[in-house]
ZALO-166113 format. One record per residue (C-alpha): residue in one letter; x negated, y negated, z negated. Coordinates in steps of 0.25 Angstrom, whole numbers, plus 5000, padded with zeros to 4 digits. Layout:
REM residues N
AXYZ/...
This chain:
REM residues 102
M507551165068/K508151135054/R507251245048/E505951175053/K506451045048/V506651095034/K505251165035/T504651035039/I505350955027/F504951065017/A503451055022/G503450905021/I503950915006/V502951025003/V501850935008/A502350815001/G502450884988/A501050944990/V500550794992/V501250744980/F500850854970/S499450854975/A499150704973/Q497850674965/D497750564954/L497650424958/L496750324952/A497050174952/I496150084959/T495549974949/A494949844954/P493449854953/A492749774943/S491849654946/G490449694951/T490849844954/F490749914967/A491649854978/Y492249744969/D491849634979/I492649704990/Y493849724980/D493749574976/I493849524990/A494849624995/V495849624984/N495549494976/S495249404987/I496149454999/L497249534993/K497549454980/G497149324987/P497749234997/I497549325009/G498349445003/F499449354998/V499649285011/G499549415019/G500549475010/L501549355010/G501349345025/A501749495026/I502949475017/V503449355025/F503249435038/G504049545033/A505149445028/V505249385042/N505349525048/A506449565039/I507249435042/R507049465057/G507649605054/Q506349675057/I506349765045/L505249865049/P504149765050/A504649685038/I504549795027/P503049835029/S502649685030/I503349655017/L502849775010/G501449745015/G501449605011/A501949634997/A500849744996/L499849645001/I500249544990/K500149644979/A498949714985/D498049684973/S498949764964/I499049874975/V497549894976/T497349914962/S498550004960/L498250104972/G497650234968/M496550304974/I496450454976/F495150524972/
């Protein structure tokens, strides 16, 4: 029984190592320039929604919801809602800093 457990852990380490060492280059996403392909979609999605009042109110609401859950002692629902709210508030910088695998 113990030998199978050791083999499973070793196989997981080998797979994780293969994934880490075979990673490809990541290229950062840049905001499209005005007049280029899909600028209107980017402008509406990022500038108007995420950076605008909708994104701010949504992020703040999620943080408040997480704080209320934390005060009530419900830690498991509180953590993802606080992290998600913070990510929503900083979504414009997250969008431009994410990489794409080509």
